[in-house]
C-alpha positions in Angstrom: 147.5 68.6 125.3 148.0 66.6 128.4 146.0 64.0 128.9 145.8 64.3 132.7 143.5 65.3 134.7 143.3 68.6 136.4 142.1 69.1 139.5 140.7 72.4 140.0 139.6 74.6 143.0 138.3 78.2 143.2 135.9 80.6 144.7 134.2 83.3 143.5 132.0 86.3 144.3 128.9 87.0 142.8 126.8 89.8 142.3 125.0 89.7 145.3 127.9 88.5 147.6 127.4 85.2 147.6 130.8 82.8 147.4 130.6 79.7 145.2 133.2 77.3 144.8 134.2 76.4 141.4 135.5 72.8 140.8 135.5 70.3 138.2 132.5 67.7 137.8 133.1 64.3 139.0 130.9 61.2 138.9 129.5 61.9 142.2 127.8 65.3 140.5 126.0 63.4 138.7 122.8 63.4 140.4 123.0 67.5 140.9 124.0 67.9 137.4 121.0 66.1 136.2 118.8 68.0 138.7 119.8 70.7 137.2 119.0 70.0 133.6 115.7 68.8 134.8 114.9 72.0 136.3 115.5 74.6 133.9 112.9 76.8 132.7 111.5 76.4 129.0 112.9 79.2 127.7 116.3 78.3 129.6 116.3 74.6 128.2 115.9 76.3 124.2 118.5 78.4 125.4 120.7 75.5 126.1 119.9 72.8 123.5 118.1 74.6 121.1 114.5 72.1 121.7 112.4 72.2 124.4 112.6 68.2 124.8 116.6 67.4 124.9 116.9 63.7 124.0 120.1 61.8 125.8 120.5 63.7 128.8 122.0 60.8 130.5 124.2 60.8 128.1 125.4 64.2 128.8 125.4 63.9 132.5 128.0 61.0 131.9 129.6 63.1 129.5 129.8 65.9 132.0 130.8 63.9 135.1 133.2 61.4 134.0 137.3 63.1 133.3 137.7 62.2 129.2 140.7 63.5 126.8 139.1 66.9 125.3 137.0 67.2 127.4 136.4 69.2 130.8 133.1 70.3 132.6 133.4 72.8 135.7 130.4 73.4 138.1 129.3 76.6 140.2 128.4 75.5 143.6 126.6 77.9 146.8 126.5 75.6 149.9 126.0 72.2 148.2 123.6 73.0 145.4 125.0 73.3 141.9 123.9 76.5 140.1 126.0 76.2 137.5 128.2 74.2 134.4 130.4 75.3 132.2 131.9 73.0 129.3 134.4 72.6 126.9 135.0 69.7 124.1 138.0 69.7 121.6 136.7 70.2 118.0 138.0 67.2 116.8 139.7 68.7 113.5 141.2 71.8 115.2 143.0 70.6 118.8 143.4 74.3 119.7 139.9 75.3 119.2 136.9 73.5 121.7 133.5 73.9 121.9 132.2 75.7 124.9 128.4 75.9 126.8 127.2 77.1 129.3 124.0 76.5 131.8 122.9 78.7 134.9 119.7 77.7 137.3 117.4 80.2 136.8 117.2 82.0 140.1 120.8 82.6 140.2 121.1 84.4 136.4 122.1 88.1 136.0 124.2 87.1 139.4 127.5 86.7 137.7 127.9 82.9 137.7 128.1 82.2 134.1 131.3 84.7 133.6 132.9 82.9 136.6 132.4 79.3 135.2 133.8 81.0 131.5 136.8 82.8 132.9 137.9 79.6 134.9 137.2 77.2 132.5 139.1 79.5 129.8 142.1 79.7 132.5 141.9 75.8 132.5 141.8 75.6 128.8 144.5 77.8 128.0 147.0 75.4 130.4 145.5 72.9 127.8 146.4 74.2 125.1 143.4 75.6 123.4 143.5 79.2 122.8 140.0 79.4 120.8 136.0 78.5 122.4 133.2 78.8 120.0 129.7 78.3 120.3 126.2 78.5 118.4 123.9 81.1 120.5 120.7 81.6 119.5 120.8 85.5 118.8 117.8 86.8 121.4 119.6 84.4 124.1 120.5 88.1 125.5 121.9 86.8 129.2 124.6 84.3 127.1 125.3 87.4 125.0 126.1 89.9 127.4 128.4 87.2 129.3 130.2 87.1 126.5 130.1 91.1 126.2 131.3 91.8 129.4 134.3 89.6 128.8 135.8 91.7 126.2 137.5 88.8 124.6 138.2 89.2 120.9 135.9 86.9 118.6 134.2 87.0 115.1 130.4 86.2 114.8 128.9 85.0 112.3 125.4 84.7 111.5 122.9 81.6 110.4 119.8 83.0 110.5 118.5 83.2 114.5 121.6 81.6 115.3 125.2 83.2 116.2 128.5 80.9 115.8 131.0 82.7 117.8 134.8 81.7 117.6 136.1 83.6 121.1 140.4 84.1 121.4 141.5 83.1 124.6 143.2 85.8 126.3 147.0 84.6 126.1 147.3 85.7 130.1 145.2 83.2 131.5 148.4 80.8 130.8 149.8 81.3 134.0 149.6 78.5 136.2 146.7 76.8 137.9 146.1 77.0 141.3 145.2 74.3 143.5 142.9 76.7 145.3 142.0 80.6 143.9 139.7 82.7 144.2 138.0 85.2 142.0 136.8 88.2 143.1 133.4 90.1 141.7 132.8 87.9 138.9 
């Protein structure tokens, strides 16, 4: 995997017709990332963090907005408003696997934001040698499970009570070179 910063910019059309821009988060986005997480509904916060009171939110924001080897965070912006974030972090014992997470502003759920973010994040990950994403998802987080199901990527779910551990094989067709700018319709 390369240690260089991967710059990325693309657009995606949401189901309501809006076009959002997707780009790597940077230090200038810290305030927007904090605001997105602070304004989550209780359900959204619980699904994202498995708790209603996440600790060390400042540390999370720093990780999402400061480029680091083995980590990447992609933001979805409508106008100047951050409406979603998808990120991955490489698993220590397997550099070809990365844990991922997605968060979308509540008012922008079910419009394709998470799907667009995950598709583009997977493309970036594949160019960096990652072949598999992993995540723990609360079983009644139907929106997240629907995003993963809609993509149709092969995966192996394991059930641990109310939590599903998912390992998803990233499609090889995503290994095309990253565009400096691009477009994704209907995500």
